[in-house]
N, C-alpha and C positions, 0 to 999 in steps of 0.2 A: 520644376518637373514639365510645366506647360511652355516654359519657354524651349525647353529640347525637342516637345514634340513641334513646335512651331519650325525651329530649325530645320529639322528632318524634315517638315512638311517642304518649305521651302526649297532645300535641294531637290526632292521629289519631285518638283514643279520645275525644276529647272532642267532635270533630266528628260523631264515628260516632252518640254518644248522640244529640245537637241534632239528626242527620237523622234517627234513629228516633222522637224525637219529631213531626218535623215528618210522619213518615206515619201516625202514629195520630192526630195532628190530620187531616191529610187524608179518613182514613176517618171520623170523627166531622162532619167539615162535608159528606161527601155525602147524610147521614143530615139535615142541617139542612133544614127548609121554611121558606119565607118567612114570617115573622108576618103575622097576616092584621091589616088596619087597622081599627080600631075608634074611632069616634068617639064612639061614647054614653059619658058621665059622667054619675053622678047629680048631685053636687054638684060646682061648677065651682072647683076653688081658687086663691087668690089667687098669680101666677106674677111672679116675677121672673128678667128677661133679663140676665144680664152681659155686657159687651162690654168686655173689656181691651184697650187700644190702646195703644201706645209707637209715635210717630214713624209715625204711617198715615196720611199726608198724601195718598196716592194712592187708599188703599182707603176712608177713614170716611165721607164724605158717602155713596157705594153702598150702604153698611154700614148706616146710620142709613135710608135711605129704603126698603129692604128689611125692615127688621125691623117699619118701624111700619107695615105691612103684613100683620101678623100676625092671622088671624083668630079673634080672642080677645075676650071682651068687657076694653071700657077700663076700667073699674073696678075688674077682677079683674088687670090686669098694670099693671107698670112696667118701666122700661126704664134700667139702669144703665152708663152711658159712663166706665168704669174707666180714666181718663185720665192717664196715666205720663209725656207727652210733654215734648219741651222743642223742639220745633221748631212749623213753625206751624199742626200739626195741630189743636193747640188751639183757634186762633181760627176755623179751618176747624168743627170742633166747634158752637162759640159759634153761628155765621153758619148753618150747618143747621139746629140747633134751634131759632133765631128762628124759620127762613122755612118749617120745616115743618108743615104743617097736621096734626094729628093729637090726637085724645082722649086719646092713651096718656101718661102721666105720664113725663117723661123725666127723669133725675137726671143730671147732667153732675159726676164727682165726680175732682178734679182733688188729686194729693199734691204735696206740694213736694218731699221726696224720694223715691226710687223704692226702697224699702225693702223686701228680699223679692223682688223683682221680679216677675212675674205673682201667683207664688203670694201675695205680700204684697198685690199689689192685689185679687185676691180675697178676702183674707181681710177687708182693711180697707172691700171694699162691703158683706159679708157682715153687717156691723156695723148698717149703716141699712139690710139689706136687710126688705121686708114681706112677700115671698114663701114661702109653704110649701113650694113647690120653684123650685128655680135653674135656669134654662137657659142655659148659656154657648157663646158661640162666637166665635172667633177673627175678626180683623177682614178676613180674606179670605174666608171661608165665607158664603153666604147661602141661610139656611133659607126653606122654602117655608111660603107663610102657613098652610097646616094643619099645621107642625110637632108645635105643642100640641095640637091636638087629636087627634093619631095618637099620642102616646105617652102621654100622660099616664092614658087608662082601664089604662094597664098597671100604674098605682099603686095599683091598687082591691087589689093584694095588700099588703098591711101590713107584710110583711117586705123587700120590694123598695126598694133603695136608688137606684139608678142606671139610669139607659137608656140606653145609646149606640146611635148609629145612624151607617149606612155613609157616608165619605164616598166623593162623586164630583170630579171635577176639570174644571172649565170648558176648561182651558188645555191637556189632555193632547196635543194636536195640534200644538202650539205653534213647539217645538223638538226637536230630537232627545235633548236631555236632559230634558223634560217626557215624551216618548213614552217613553224606558225608565223613567223614575221610576213612571211611571203600571202597568207592570206588575208591579213589587215592591209596590204598592199596593193592585191588586185581590189578589193573593197573600196580600197582608195581612188584607185586610178578609173575603176568600172562605174563606183557610182560617185564619189565626191567630184571629181573632176568633170568625167562625162556629164554627168547629172546637170551640173552647176551650167557648164558651158549650153547644154541644151535648152535650159531655162531662163538663160541670158543673163543671168546675177555676176557675182564678182568670183572670180576664182583665179589660181595662184599658178606664177612659174612656180618652179620646186627646185631650184637653184642649180639643176644640173638640166641636159637635154632638151633643152629649148634654145631660141634666138630671135635677138632683141631688133627691134629698127632703132638704129641708135639715136634720132631724132626722140622716140619715145623715150628713151631714158634720162636725156638730157633736159626734155620740157617736165617730167614729173619730178626732177630737181636731185637726180643722179642719187647712185647708191650712198645710204647711209648706215653707220656702225651704232646709231644709238637703242638696236634692239638686236638680238641675239639673232633674229629672224629678218635678215637682210632682204630674202625673196619674197617673204609677205608682205611687207611694206613697201616697197618699190612697186608690188604687183598693184594694192591695192591704191597708191599716191597715181600711180598710170591712169588707170581706170577711171578715177576720179577725175583726171583730166580729161575723160573721153574719149580715151584712146579702148580698141579694141580687141580682145585676145580670142586667139583658136587653140581649140584644143584636137589633136589627132592621135588617132589609136595606132596609126603605122606613119613613118617608121618608128618602128619600137629598141630602145638603147635600151644594151642590159648592162646592170652595174653588180654590184657586190652587196648581199644582204648581211648583217653583221651577223657573225658566229657565233659568238659568247655574249652571256650576260654581261658581262663588264664591259663591251662595246655598246651594247644596248641601252645600258643605262647613260653612259654618255650623250647618246644621240638621244634618247628620249627628254632630259633635263633640258637640252638648246631647244629644242621642239616647243616644249612646254612653257619654258621660261620666255621663250621668244613667243612665243602667240600671246602670252599674258601682257607683255611689253606691247606687241603691237595692238590689242584689242584698248588698253589704257590711252595709246597714242594717236589711233585711228579711230576710234569710235563714235568720239565726241564732233569730229567731222563729217562721219557719215549721216549723222543727225541734223545737220544742219544742210546738208545738201537736198534740192527735189531730186530726189531718186527714187519714189514709188514705196509703198507700204513692203511689197512683197521681196523687193530687191536688200531694203534695208534690214527685212528679217533675216533674212540668210546672211546677210555681212553681220550681223548682229552675232547669230549664231556660230556661225565662221570663228571671229575673232571671241567670240567667249568660251569656243572648245577647251581651252587650256584650265577654266575656272569648273567644269565638269569634273576633273581630276579630283580637285576638292570636295564637291556635293558627293561624288562615289565615296571617296575616303570619312567624308563625315556621317554618312548616309550608313556605312559598315560600321563603324566605332560607336555609333549611335544607335545601333539593331540593339546589341543587349539593354540599355536602357528601356527602350522602347517595347521589349517582351514584357517588364517588370512593369512599366504604367501603361500596357493593355490588360494585365491578369490583375491589378490593384483596384485602376480607376475605370475597368470596362469599358476602355475608349476603343473604338472600332479601327484598327489600321487594316490598310493592305500591306505587310511585311513586302512583299515580292515587287509591290506594284510599280516601284521604278525600272523593274528589268522584263516583268511581263510583257508589256508594249514594244520595249526596246528588243527583247528577245525575237520575238516577233519580225518585228522591220528586220533585226538583223541576219535573222532564215532566209528573208526573201531575197536579202542584200546577196548573200553568200549564194544563193541558186542562180540569182542574175549574172552574179559576178563570175561564176563557173561557167556558165553559159557561152560568156563573152570571153573568156580566157580558152577556152575548149580545144585550142592548138595544145596547151600543154597537158590539161586532165587526160586529154585521147590518149596520149603515150603515157600517160601511168596508169596506177591502179586505180581510175575514177573513183569508188567508193568507197574504198581506202583511204582517201586524199581528202576527202570532201566531208566523209562522217567520222573520223576520229581526228584531223587535224584540227578541224573546225570548233568541237567546243572544246578540246585542247588548249586551241591557242586563248579562247576567252576564258579558261580557266587558268592557265597559265601566268599569261601577262596580268591577270588579277591580283597576281603579288607583287606587282609594282606599282599597287597603290599610292603607296606609303612614300613612294621616293618622287611619284607622278606629282602628288599633291605638295609634295615640299620644293619641287621646282615650280607649280604656279605660287605656289605662297612667295615665294623669293618675286617673282614678276610681279606678282601684286605691291608688294614691300618695295618695289623698285629698286632691289638690292643689285647693286654693279658686279658680275662676274665674266671673267675671259672667255672668249668663244674658243670652245675645246671641239676639236674636230673629232670625228668618230674615227678612229681607229679603220686605217683598212691595210691587210695584210695578203689578201689574195692565197693561196697555197699553203701561205707559211704561215697557220694558227699558232703564233706567239702568248703564252698566256700572262707572259709580263709586261706586254706590248699595249695593255689597254688604261689600266689606274693602277693608281698604289695600291698596295695590299691594306695598308693603313684604312683607308678608306671602306674597302669593302669589308672591314672586319666591325667595322661601325655600322654600315648597314645590315649586316649579320646579324647584330645585335636587336635591331628593332625588328625585323623580321621574325625572329626567336619569340621576341614580346610577343608579335602579335599572333603568329601560329598557338602560342598559347593561351592569350584572350580568346582566340575563336573556336579553340577546343572548350573552354569553360561556355563560349555563347550554345556552340551546337548542344553539349550538356544541358543550359539550361533550356532549351529550345525543344531538346527530346522530353524533358521535365513536363514543360507547359504542353506539350503538343501542338507544338507549334510548327508544323512541317515546313511553310514555308521559309523562316529561318533555318532550320535544319538545314535544308538544303542550299541555303545562302551559304553558310558560316562552314558547311563541307567543301564548299567549291573553295573557299576563302583559303581553309585549310591546304587544301592542295595545292592550291597557287604560290603561298608564300612558301610552303616546302619545298615547291619544286624550282620557285628561285633562290631560297635559301642552300638545297642542295648544287645546285649548278654553281652558286659563286664560290662556295666554299672549294667544292673540288678546281674549281677553274684556277684556283690560288694556289695549290698543289704542286 
């Protein structure tokens, strides 16, 4: 029993440390002011735009048509279609290029094998790229014509290696899932990215909507496919080499949020497992560098974020034994302590992110969006604790898995396009087991008059039930 209590305490402590770091980032983000757009640059450099695509038949035509509208001299810009597709995407690319009237050079680079996945495609494209600067966009993102003229002036600082712009989402009101995901992404860009940049600690290239100095990529060791989070990996290696990064709220580049739970599962698994792999790879390097304790602290928190999902899962599973231990051994626990401080920090983060994203919220029903979807998003995605913990464990055990792209379908929501049905059914079985488990927990909490745990279990029941419902109905 004491070993269970000790494990519970360790997991709670880890979650408290993460919440403390988030509170500090919140304070830094409040001080962040929007970057002033500067369109003046003495000498325009040659730029390569890389567009990594893999089976993007719903997206690739619109992507090409958007990028060729870039406001930049044609003789100083090339576009690389880094195509690893195995479906009709390749023929669509060839047709669109053939029929697109543009002065820009468009190079269709087709690989026979998808070696290294996205990282491999970017690295391969770099060998023939002519650009001094490399802009990267995923297939679902649509940069504004002023993207290059807005970001390139920042590179007058010769130590600046990368500029990351904020991502917006064109389909945030499409489904219940996209509405709840949007809250998380607003928090990430407003608090996590903005706060880290303002604090002068490590922050990340997000894999899209950013522009790199080519020399920075090369000096940092180029793209690597030994983790599923190639963007996080290169970001840390570049900053460890002394390169500076810049975060810009504008220009905002809109992409697509995953509209179905099946797609969210794929995306979350890759992010969490990749984050754990990067932590194991990079944290030993971080501790050896003379970076200062504050910078190391935030690096530790970011690189151990995936472990938080294991901590949350363990705490939720142990919540029922903890009630027994408290009752029998008269041990004082604060059952909701891992959430109390974190929840207060989160509420403050939501308030700040809403103020920073006021362009959207002022156009919508402000109170409905803020006070309905915010708590709903927390409850719903609590239902993914089990699968997120599984992803973190796979990363911790260094289990090798392929890079599975997040399906992007635009307005063509095809339920069969996301994952195999057999996988969903297996996951649903575990979700159902945990629904029943936490129903038992809620009953015991009510019996023991432990209303902290009772509230916690009710939220978990709703979360798992919501994910279970959406997963099973999406498969019909």
